[in-house]
C-alpha positions as CSV (number, residue, x, y, z in Angstrom):
1,M,18.1,63.4,79.3
2,T,21.0,65.7,80.3
3,E,20.8,69.5,80.0
4,H,24.4,70.7,80.7
5,C,26.6,67.8,79.6
6,R,26.7,65.3,76.8
7,V,28.7,62.3,75.8
8,E,29.6,61.0,72.4
9,Y,31.5,57.8,71.5
10,D,33.7,57.5,68.5
11,A,34.8,54.5,66.5
12,D,38.0,54.1,68.5
13,G,36.1,53.5,71.8
14,I,36.8,57.0,73.2
15,A,34.1,58.8,75.1
16,W,34.0,62.5,74.5
17,L,32.3,64.1,77.6
18,T,31.5,67.7,76.9
19,L,30.5,70.4,79.4
20,D,28.1,73.0,78.0
21,V,26.1,74.6,80.9
22,A,22.7,75.7,79.4
23,G,22.0,79.4,79.2
24,E,25.5,80.5,80.4
25,A,28.4,82.0,78.5
26,T,30.9,80.1,80.8
27,N,30.8,76.8,82.4
28,T,30.4,76.5,86.2
29,V,29.8,73.3,88.2
30,P,26.8,73.8,90.5
31,M,24.8,70.8,91.9
32,A,22.8,70.2,88.7
33,V,26.0,69.9,86.6
34,L,27.7,67.6,89.1
35,A,24.6,65.4,89.2
36,E,24.7,65.0,85.4
37,L,28.4,64.3,85.4
38,S,27.9,61.6,88.0
39,E,25.1,60.0,85.9
40,L,27.2,60.1,82.6
41,L,30.3,58.7,84.3
42,D,28.3,55.7,85.5
43,D,27.2,55.2,81.8
44,I,30.8,55.6,80.6
45,A,32.2,53.2,83.1
46,A,29.7,50.5,82.1
47,R,30.8,50.5,78.4
48,P,32.6,47.2,77.7
49,D,34.4,48.6,74.7
50,L,35.7,51.8,76.4
51,R,39.3,52.6,75.6
52,G,39.5,56.1,77.0
53,M,37.6,59.3,77.9
54,V,38.2,63.0,77.1
55,L,36.6,65.7,79.3
56,R,36.3,69.0,77.4
57,S,34.2,72.2,77.1
58,A,32.0,73.5,74.3
59,K,32.2,77.1,75.6
60,P,34.6,79.4,73.5
61,S,35.4,81.2,76.8
62,G,37.1,78.3,78.4
63,F,37.0,75.0,80.3
64,V,35.3,75.8,83.6
65,A,35.4,79.1,85.4
66,G,34.8,77.6,88.9
67,A,31.8,77.6,91.3
68,S,28.6,79.3,90.4
69,N,27.5,82.5,92.3
70,D,24.4,80.7,93.4
71,E,26.4,78.0,95.1
72,L,28.7,80.6,96.7
73,A,25.7,82.6,98.0
74,A,24.5,79.5,99.7
75,M,27.7,78.9,101.6
76,G,26.0,79.6,104.9
77,D,23.8,76.5,104.5
78,L,26.1,73.8,106.0
79,D,23.8,70.9,104.9
80,R,23.7,72.1,101.3
81,V,27.4,72.7,101.3
82,A,28.1,69.2,102.7
83,S,25.9,67.7,100.0
84,L,27.7,69.7,97.3
85,I,31.1,68.6,98.6
86,D,30.0,64.9,98.7
87,L,28.7,65.0,95.2
88,G,31.8,66.9,93.9
89,Q,34.2,64.5,95.6
90,A,32.2,61.6,94.3
91,V,32.6,62.9,90.7
92,T,36.3,63.5,90.9
93,T,36.9,60.2,92.7
94,R,35.0,58.4,90.0
95,L,37.0,60.2,87.3
96,Y,40.3,59.4,89.1
97,G,39.3,55.7,89.5
98,L,38.3,55.0,85.9
99,K,40.2,52.0,84.6
100,V,40.9,53.6,81.2
101,P,43.1,56.6,80.4
102,T,41.2,59.9,80.9
103,V,42.3,63.3,79.6
104,A,41.1,66.8,80.4
105,A,41.4,68.9,77.2
106,I,41.7,72.5,78.5
107,H,41.3,75.8,76.7
108,G,40.8,79.3,78.3
109,H,40.1,79.4,82.0
110,C,40.4,76.3,84.1
111,L,39.9,77.6,87.6
112,G,38.7,76.4,91.0
113,S,36.4,73.4,90.6
114,G,37.3,73.3,86.9
115,L,40.9,72.5,87.8
116,E,39.6,70.0,90.4
117,L,37.8,68.1,87.7
118,A,40.9,68.2,85.5
119,L,43.0,66.8,88.4
120,G,40.6,63.9,88.5
121,C,41.8,62.9,85.0
122,R,44.9,60.9,84.5
123,Y,46.3,63.5,82.0
124,R,45.8,67.2,81.2
125,V,46.5,68.8,77.9
126,A,46.0,72.6,77.4
127,D,45.8,75.2,74.6
128,E,49.2,77.0,74.6
129,G,47.5,80.3,73.8
130,A,47.6,83.4,76.1
131,A,43.9,82.9,77.1
132,T,44.7,79.7,79.0
133,S,44.7,80.1,82.7
134,L,44.9,77.4,85.4
135,G,44.5,78.0,89.1
136,L,42.8,77.5,92.4
137,P,41.6,81.0,93.4
138,D,39.3,79.7,96.2
139,V,41.5,81.2,98.9
140,R,40.7,84.7,97.7
141,L,37.1,84.0,98.5
142,G,37.9,82.8,102.0
143,L,37.5,79.1,100.9
144,H,39.8,76.3,99.8
145,P,39.3,73.5,97.2
146,C,36.8,70.8,98.3
147,Y,36.6,68.3,95.4
148,G,39.9,66.6,96.2
149,A,42.5,69.1,94.9
150,T,44.3,69.6,98.2
151,A,44.8,65.8,98.2
152,R,45.7,65.3,94.5
153,L,47.7,68.5,93.6
154,P,50.7,67.7,95.8
155,S,51.0,64.3,94.1
156,V,51.1,66.1,90.7
157,V,53.4,69.1,91.3
158,G,55.0,68.4,94.7
159,S,53.9,69.6,98.1
160,W,55.8,72.9,98.1
161,R,54.5,74.0,94.7
162,A,51.0,72.8,95.5
163,L,51.0,74.9,98.8
164,E,52.2,77.9,96.9
165,L,49.5,77.6,94.3
166,M,46.7,77.0,96.8
167,T,47.7,79.6,99.4
168,S,48.3,82.4,96.8
169,G,45.3,81.6,94.6
170,R,47.4,82.7,91.6
171,S,46.8,81.4,88.1
172,V,49.4,80.2,85.6
173,D,49.4,80.1,81.9
174,A,50.0,76.9,79.8
175,A,53.8,77.2,79.6
176,A,54.1,77.7,83.4
177,A,51.7,74.9,84.0
178,K,53.7,72.5,81.8
179,Q,56.9,73.5,83.7
180,L,55.2,72.8,87.0
181,G,53.9,69.4,85.8
182,L,50.3,70.6,86.3
183,I,49.6,69.7,82.6
184,D,51.2,67.1,80.5
185,A,51.3,69.0,77.2
186,A,50.8,72.5,75.9
187,V,49.7,72.5,72.2
188,P,47.9,74.7,69.7
189,A,44.1,74.7,70.2
190,E,43.5,72.9,67.0
191,S,45.7,70.0,68.2
192,L,44.0,69.4,71.6
193,A,41.8,66.5,70.3
194,D,44.6,64.7,68.6
195,T,46.9,65.2,71.6
196,A,44.2,63.7,73.9
197,R,43.9,60.7,71.5
198,D,47.7,60.3,71.6
199,F,47.8,60.2,75.4
200,I,45.0,57.6,75.5
201,A,46.8,55.5,73.0
202,R,50.2,55.6,74.7
203,D,49.0,55.8,78.3
204,P,52.4,56.7,79.7
205,G,51.2,56.9,83.3
206,R,50.4,59.8,85.6
207,H,52.9,62.6,86.0
208,R,54.8,62.4,89.3
209,P,57.0,65.1,90.8
210,R,60.6,64.3,91.6
211,I,61.1,62.5,94.8
212,W,63.0,65.3,96.6
213,S,59.9,67.6,96.2
214,Q,57.8,65.0,98.0
215,M,60.1,64.7,101.0
216,V,58.5,67.6,102.8
217,R,55.3,65.4,103.2
218,F,56.9,63.1,105.8
219,G,58.0,63.3,109.4
220,P,60.0,66.2,110.8
221,A,60.3,67.8,107.3
222,R,56.6,68.3,107.2
223,W,56.5,69.9,110.7
224,I,59.5,72.2,109.9
225,T,57.9,73.3,106.6
226,Y,54.6,74.0,108.3
227,R,56.2,76.0,111.1
228,Y,58.2,78.0,108.6
229,L,55.2,78.8,106.3
230,D,52.9,79.5,109.3
231,A,55.5,82.0,110.8
232,Q,55.7,83.7,107.4
233,L,52.0,84.1,107.3
234,Q,51.7,85.3,110.9
235,R,54.1,88.2,110.0
236,Q,51.8,89.2,107.2
237,A,48.2,88.9,108.5
238,R,45.9,87.5,111.1
239,P,43.8,84.4,110.6
240,E,40.6,86.6,110.1
241,N,42.1,88.2,107.1
242,F,43.1,85.0,105.3
243,P,41.3,82.2,107.1
244,A,41.5,79.8,104.1
245,T,45.3,80.2,103.9
246,Y,45.7,79.1,107.5
247,A,43.2,76.3,106.9
248,I,45.1,75.0,103.9
249,L,48.4,74.9,105.9
250,R,46.7,73.1,108.9
251,L,45.0,70.6,106.5
252,W,48.3,69.8,104.8
253,R,50.1,69.4,108.1
254,R,47.5,66.9,109.4
255,A,46.8,64.9,106.2
256,A,49.9,65.1,104.0
257,G,51.2,61.6,104.9
258,R,47.9,59.8,104.8
259,R,46.3,57.8,102.0
260,L,44.4,59.6,99.3
261,R,41.0,58.6,100.5
262,E,41.8,60.0,104.0
263,R,43.2,63.2,102.6
264,V,40.0,63.8,100.6
265,R,37.9,63.2,103.6
266,A,40.0,65.6,105.7
267,E,39.6,68.2,103.0
268,R,35.8,68.0,103.4
269,E,35.9,68.4,107.2
270,S,38.3,71.3,106.9
271,L,36.1,73.3,104.5
272,L,33.0,72.7,106.6
273,A,34.9,74.0,109.7
274,L,36.1,76.9,107.7
275,I,32.7,78.2,106.6
276,R,31.5,78.2,110.2
277,K,33.7,81.2,110.7
278,P,32.1,84.6,109.9
279,S,35.3,85.9,108.4
280,A,35.2,83.2,105.6
281,L,31.6,83.9,104.8
282,N,32.2,87.6,104.7
283,L,35.0,87.1,102.2
284,V,32.6,85.2,100.0
285,R,30.1,88.0,100.4
286,T,32.7,90.6,99.5
287,Y,33.4,88.7,96.3
288,L,29.7,88.5,95.4
289,L,29.2,92.2,96.1
290,Q,32.1,93.0,93.8
291,D,30.6,90.7,91.1
292,R,27.2,92.4,91.5
293,L,28.6,95.8,90.8
294,R,30.4,94.7,87.7
295,R,27.5,92.5,86.4
296,E,24.9,95.3,86.8
297,A,27.1,97.7,84.9
298,R,27.9,95.4,82.1
299,Q,24.2,94.4,81.7
300,L,23.2,98.0,81.1
301,D,21.6,98.5,77.6
302,V,23.6,101.5,76.7
303,T,26.4,102.4,74.3
304,V,29.7,102.5,76.2
305,P,31.6,105.7,75.3
306,Q,34.5,105.0,73.0
307,V,35.9,108.5,72.2
308,I,36.9,110.4,75.4
309,H,38.2,113.8,75.9
310,V,40.1,114.6,79.1
311,I,40.6,118.1,80.3
312,G,43.3,118.5,82.9
313,C,46.4,116.4,83.4
314,G,46.9,116.4,87.1
315,A,47.3,113.2,89.1
316,I,43.7,112.0,88.4
317,G,43.4,113.3,84.8
318,A,46.7,111.8,83.6
319,G,46.0,108.5,85.3
320,L,42.5,108.4,83.7
321,A,43.8,109.2,80.3
322,A,46.4,106.5,80.4
323,V,43.9,103.8,81.7
324,L,41.3,104.8,79.1
325,A,43.9,104.4,76.3
326,A,45.1,101.1,77.7
327,H,41.6,99.8,77.6
328,G,41.0,100.6,73.9
329,R,39.4,104.1,74.1
330,Q,40.4,106.9,71.7
331,V,41.6,109.6,74.1
332,T,42.4,113.2,73.5
333,V,43.8,115.4,76.3
334,H,43.6,119.2,76.8
335,E,46.3,120.6,79.0
336,E,48.2,123.9,78.7
337,N,50.9,123.2,81.2
338,E,53.9,121.6,79.4
339,S,55.3,120.0,82.4
340,A,52.0,118.4,83.1
341,L,51.9,117.0,79.6
342,E,55.4,115.6,80.0
343,G,54.2,113.9,83.2
344,L,51.2,112.5,81.3
345,H,53.3,110.8,78.7
346,Q,55.6,109.3,81.4
347,R,52.7,108.1,83.4
348,A,51.0,106.6,80.3
349,E,54.1,104.8,79.2
350,T,54.4,103.2,82.7
351,V,50.8,102.1,82.6
352,F,51.1,100.7,79.0
353,Q,54.3,98.8,79.8
354,Q,52.6,97.2,82.9
355,R,49.4,96.2,81.1
356,L,50.3,95.5,77.5
357,A,53.1,93.0,77.0
358,D,52.6,92.6,73.2
359,P,54.6,95.3,71.3
360,A,51.8,95.7,68.8
361,L,49.2,96.4,71.5
362,L,51.6,98.7,73.2
363,E,52.1,100.8,70.0
364,E,48.3,100.9,69.4
365,A,47.7,102.2,72.9
366,R,50.3,105.0,72.3
367,G,48.5,105.9,69.1
368,R,45.2,106.2,70.9
369,L,46.4,108.9,73.3
370,Q,46.6,112.3,71.6
371,V,47.0,115.9,72.9
372,A,44.3,118.3,71.7
373,S,44.8,121.9,70.6
374,G,41.4,123.5,71.2
375,V,37.8,123.1,72.2
376,D,36.8,122.3,68.6
377,T,38.7,119.0,68.8
378,M,36.1,117.8,71.4
379,A,33.2,117.8,69.0
380,E,33.5,114.1,68.2
381,A,33.8,113.0,71.8
382,D,31.2,110.6,73.3
383,M,32.2,111.9,76.8
384,V,34.3,114.7,78.2
385,I,35.9,114.1,81.6
386,E,36.8,117.3,83.4
387,A,39.7,117.0,85.8
388,I,40.7,120.6,86.5
389,D,41.2,122.3,89.9
390,E,38.4,122.5,92.4
391,D,37.1,125.9,91.3
392,A,33.3,125.8,90.9
393,E,33.1,128.9,88.7
394,A,35.9,127.7,86.4
395,K,34.0,124.4,86.0
396,R,30.7,126.2,85.2
397,V,32.4,128.3,82.5
398,L,34.0,125.2,81.0
399,Y,30.6,123.4,80.9
400,A,29.0,126.3,79.1
401,A,31.7,126.1,76.4
402,L,31.4,122.4,76.1
403,E,27.6,122.5,75.6
404,E,28.2,124.7,72.5
405,V,30.4,122.1,70.7
406,L,29.4,118.7,72.0
407,A,26.8,116.4,70.4
408,P,23.5,116.4,72.3
409,D,24.0,112.9,73.7
410,A,27.6,113.4,74.8
411,V,28.2,113.0,78.5
412,I,30.1,115.5,80.7
413,A,31.7,114.0,83.7
414,T,33.6,115.7,86.5
415,T,36.2,114.2,88.8
416,T,35.4,116.6,91.6
417,T,36.0,115.3,95.1
418,T,34.3,118.2,97.0
419,L,31.9,120.1,94.8
420,M,28.2,119.3,94.5
421,I,26.8,118.2,91.1
422,D,23.7,120.4,91.4
423,D,25.8,123.5,92.1
424,L,28.1,122.7,89.1
425,A,25.1,122.1,86.8
426,S,23.2,125.2,87.9
427,E,23.9,127.2,84.8
428,M,23.8,124.4,82.2
429,R,21.1,124.2,79.6
430,H,21.1,120.4,79.9
431,P,22.0,119.5,83.5
432,E,20.9,116.0,82.8
433,R,24.2,115.2,81.0
434,L,26.5,116.1,84.0
435,T,27.7,113.2,86.2
436,G,30.4,112.7,88.7
437,F,33.3,110.3,87.9
438,H,35.1,110.3,91.2
439,C,38.3,108.2,90.9
440,F,40.9,107.7,93.5
441,H,44.7,108.1,93.3
442,P,46.4,106.3,91.8
443,V,43.8,105.7,89.2
444,E,45.6,102.7,87.6
445,R,45.5,100.8,90.9
446,M,42.4,101.8,92.7
447,T,39.3,99.9,91.7
448,M,36.4,102.0,93.1
449,V,34.8,104.8,91.1
450,E,31.9,106.8,92.5
451,V,29.4,107.6,89.8
452,V,27.7,110.6,91.3
453,S,24.3,111.9,90.4
454,G,22.7,115.3,91.1
455,S,19.0,115.9,91.3
456,G,18.9,116.7,87.6
457,T,21.3,114.0,86.3
458,G,19.7,111.9,83.6
459,E,19.6,108.1,83.7
460,S,21.3,107.8,80.3
461,A,24.3,109.8,81.4
462,L,24.6,107.8,84.7
463,A,24.3,104.5,82.9
464,R,26.9,105.3,80.3
465,T,29.3,106.6,82.9
466,Q,28.7,103.4,84.9
467,A,29.3,101.2,81.9
468,L,32.5,103.0,81.0
469,A,33.9,102.5,84.5
470,A,33.1,98.7,84.2
471,A,34.8,98.6,80.8
472,L,38.0,99.9,82.6
473,D,37.7,97.0,85.1
474,K,36.6,99.4,87.8
475,L,33.8,99.0,90.4
476,P,31.3,101.7,89.6
477,L,29.2,102.7,92.6
478,R,26.3,105.0,92.1
479,V,26.2,107.7,94.8
480,R,23.9,110.6,95.4
481,S,25.7,113.9,95.4
482,A,26.3,115.0,99.0
483,P,29.3,116.6,100.8
484,G,32.1,114.0,100.7
485,F,30.0,111.6,98.6
486,I,30.4,108.4,100.5
487,V,34.0,107.1,100.4
488,N,35.5,110.3,101.8
489,R,32.8,110.4,104.4
490,L,33.8,107.0,105.6
491,K,37.6,107.8,105.6
492,L,37.4,111.2,107.3
493,P,36.2,110.1,110.8
494,Y,38.9,107.4,110.9
495,M,41.6,110.1,110.3
496,L,40.0,112.7,112.6
497,K,39.7,110.2,115.5
498,A,43.4,109.4,115.1
499,A,44.3,113.0,115.0
500,G,42.3,113.6,118.1
501,I,44.3,111.0,120.1
502,Y,47.7,111.7,118.4
503,E,50.8,111.7,120.5
504,R,54.2,111.7,118.7
505,A,55.4,108.9,120.9
506,R,52.4,106.8,120.1
507,R,52.0,107.5,116.3
508,E,53.3,104.1,115.2
509,V,51.1,102.4,117.8
510,I,48.0,104.2,116.5
511,D,48.7,103.2,112.9
512,G,49.8,99.8,114.1
513,A,46.5,99.1,115.8
514,A,44.6,99.9,112.6
515,L,46.9,97.7,110.5
516,D,46.6,94.9,113.0
517,F,42.8,95.2,112.6
518,G,43.2,94.7,108.9
519,M,43.1,98.3,107.4
520,P,45.6,98.7,104.5
521,I,47.0,101.9,105.8
522,G,47.0,103.6,109.3
523,P,44.8,106.7,109.8
524,L,47.8,109.0,110.5
525,E,49.7,107.8,107.4
526,M,46.5,108.1,105.4
527,A,46.0,111.7,106.5
528,D,49.6,112.6,105.6
529,A,49.2,111.0,102.2
530,I,46.0,112.9,101.4
531,G,47.3,116.1,102.9
532,L,46.5,117.5,106.3
533,D,45.2,120.8,104.7
534,V,42.9,118.7,102.5
535,C,41.7,116.8,105.6
536,I,40.8,120.1,107.3
537,A,38.9,121.3,104.1
538,M,37.0,118.0,104.0
539,A,36.1,118.3,107.7
540,E,34.9,121.8,107.4
541,A,32.9,121.0,104.3
542,L,31.2,118.2,106.2
543,G,30.7,120.2,109.4
544,R,33.0,118.1,111.5
545,T,35.2,119.3,114.4
546,V,38.8,119.7,113.4
547,P,41.2,118.4,116.2
548,D,43.5,121.1,117.5
549,K,46.7,119.1,116.7
550,L,45.7,118.9,113.1
551,R,45.3,122.7,112.8
552,E,48.6,123.2,114.7
553,L,50.5,121.1,112.2
554,V,49.0,122.8,109.2
555,D,49.6,126.3,110.7
556,A,53.2,125.3,111.1
557,G,53.4,124.3,107.4
558,H,53.5,120.6,108.1
559,T,50.9,119.3,105.6
560,G,52.0,115.7,105.4
561,M,53.9,113.8,102.7
562,A,54.1,116.7,100.3
563,S,55.9,118.9,102.9
564,G,58.0,116.2,104.4
565,K,56.4,116.4,107.8
566,G,53.0,115.8,109.2
567,F,51.9,113.3,111.8
568,H,54.9,111.2,110.5
569,D,58.2,112.3,109.0
570,W,58.6,111.8,105.3
571,K,61.6,111.6,103.0
572,H,61.4,111.1,99.2
573,G,57.7,110.1,99.5
574,R,58.5,107.4,102.1
575,R,57.5,107.4,105.7
576,V,60.3,107.6,108.2
577,S,59.1,105.8,111.3
578,A,60.4,104.1,114.4
579,S,59.4,100.6,115.3
580,V,56.3,99.9,117.4
581,P,57.3,100.4,121.1
582,P,57.7,97.1,123.0
583,G,54.4,96.0,124.5
584,G,52.5,98.6,122.5
585,E,50.6,95.9,120.6
586,Q,48.9,94.9,123.9
587,D,46.7,98.0,123.4
588,F,45.8,97.2,119.8
589,P,42.3,95.7,120.2
590,S,41.0,98.6,122.3
591,L,42.7,101.2,120.2
592,A,41.5,99.6,117.0
593,R,37.9,99.8,118.4
594,E,38.4,103.5,119.1
595,L,39.5,104.1,115.5
596,I,37.0,101.8,113.8
597,N,33.8,102.9,115.7
598,P,33.6,106.3,113.9
599,I,33.6,104.5,110.5
600,V,30.8,102.3,111.6
601,E,28.8,105.2,113.0
602,E,29.4,107.2,109.7
603,A,28.3,104.1,107.7
604,V,25.0,104.1,109.7
605,R,24.4,107.8,108.9
606,C,25.2,107.2,105.2
607,S,22.6,104.4,105.1
608,E,20.0,106.5,106.8
609,E,20.6,109.4,104.3
610,G,20.2,107.0,101.4
611,L,23.4,108.0,99.6
612,V,23.6,104.6,97.8
613,A,21.0,102.0,96.7
614,D,21.1,99.8,99.9
615,D,23.2,98.8,102.9
616,D,25.2,96.4,100.8
617,M,26.4,99.3,98.8
618,V,27.5,101.2,101.9
619,D,29.6,98.1,102.8
620,V,31.0,98.1,99.2
621,A,32.0,101.7,99.6
622,A,33.9,100.9,102.8
623,L,35.4,97.7,101.5
624,F,36.7,98.9,98.1
625,G,36.9,102.6,98.6
626,A,37.9,103.1,102.2
627,G,39.9,99.9,102.7
628,F,37.7,98.4,105.4
629,P,39.0,94.8,105.8
630,A,37.1,92.2,103.8
631,Y,36.9,89.6,106.6
632,T,34.5,91.9,108.4
633,G,32.0,92.1,105.5
634,G,32.0,95.9,105.9
635,P,31.1,98.3,108.7
636,L,27.3,97.6,108.6
637,T,27.8,93.9,108.5
638,L,30.3,94.1,111.4
639,R,27.8,96.0,113.4
640,R,24.8,93.8,112.5
641,V,26.4,90.3,112.6
642,W,29.1,90.6,115.2
643,G,27.8,93.5,117.2
644,M,29.8,96.3,118.5
645,D,29.7,94.9,122.1
646,T,31.8,91.9,121.1
647,P,35.6,91.8,120.4
648,L,36.3,93.1,116.9
649,Y,39.1,90.5,116.3
650,T,41.7,88.3,118.0
651,P,45.1,90.1,118.2
652,R,47.7,88.6,115.9
653,K,50.4,86.5,117.5
654,R,53.9,87.7,116.7
655,R,56.3,84.8,116.5
656,N,60.1,85.1,116.4
657,T,60.8,81.4,116.0
658,L,60.1,78.8,113.3
């Protein structure tokens, strides 16, 4: 008796093998599902009257979403992973070897191990609708395909296109998949079954790419292609940052010219070697932590705010209003400055154009964003988000006015970056309704949101704020109100350390060392972007020592990007910099340690003070808020697993040749 899969035979001798993982909204393929598939494929292959087989999903959400989180969480267990790979490869090999035509009928998401199953079939037909998505995103988790896709995909779409799909992890819609040759037909959803029958009846043969696209698999062409792609990658990142990408390239170089069976076996050995590296497991952990935040927020039993009023149209307020409207919220905005309102509409239009391709959806989003004329227009709001200047008294006066007009269960959220929730709520009749909603600029691109609680903040207000952030595709992190919250506390020592060792002749080297370690932005450039005066205010609020050079620059009117001069020189919002001095990269590992140690030390203090739920959430704040590189697993993981007495990383090799 099977629990997750079932097979039905029709009068034409076609087996309809349906995936329907019990108790889940989406299909994944953990060990139990693979075991059932293996058993059913044995039964199907033994049918003497079998004319064909169709693999499909019963889930409305799609075909298969990929590996289950339970399997990903067990990636550190090599024996378990080896058994999983063996079973998965056995299933796809059995599919591939069936003597009758086999068709994968795809709708919705067909990702990771889902696409690997589909590649085991002779043909693939997909719903042409916008929800269809095919890809191998494993590389983004620090892994690569392991059920035979690295061996089979090049034979379907050509080596160059296969490498691009696998190393980028990008997904393609049905039209693009058809153009690539990844699927054999893109049809309306209601025609999938008939199209599958047609392919079984005609059996035209597996799709093969044009011969010229296969030439790179052989001899010198393969070596030249590998060297070119490897050199490109070396210029972008070190192996620790993208271990799976390097592994895919090496695997392709070694196995591309071999027989299918040997390529599949090489794939297995490559993945087992890959997950022995801490960086790969840390990337998996980073994905699981991200998923934990989103899942916890979406499982909250609360009503997500639908009608939002935003007060203030600065950089944060305007960005928030645009994102809220783009995600289906009814948004009213209060702002008395006409130029700020003009900036709001320009910003919103940009966000809408980027996110909503359908003209009808675009027009609906425009209609959801309205400018309010007075406080009385806020009465229907489920939540008011205050994004005015950092003036505590002005905020307290505003909250008093809001309490007079808002419904009793409406939430008041503040985007403050420096003020304490308890202080702001000190004169409120109902302090339990005030939360922090600390976003980062630019709101439309940054994923982290700090949901800040004071001592009097109620669970209902926190949960509704958290749920709203998740509905905006953000990562909502609950943080206890304390100076700097947590993300800014982790950023500040990074910038202060760099300011303390700053020399104009070495500024690019200082930033370069941080970039080589894997930070997305150097500490001096980050300080310039935030504003050197803001950095001083943050340091003083947290009781940190302000480096003399930082004060000198601010006293001279050099506040960073906004003034055109700070640690770096700026022109039209772009950094004007020299190249890294020759030989400067030799100092990168020791200099990176000097810059990163303060972040690790601050993370330890944040953990000891209990600013977030647990140490995992401290790492989350660093990874998604402060830009700490994912391959490390976060500052506390770096300290605990690798130890601060070992090399932080291997310096990246810079190659000038192919």
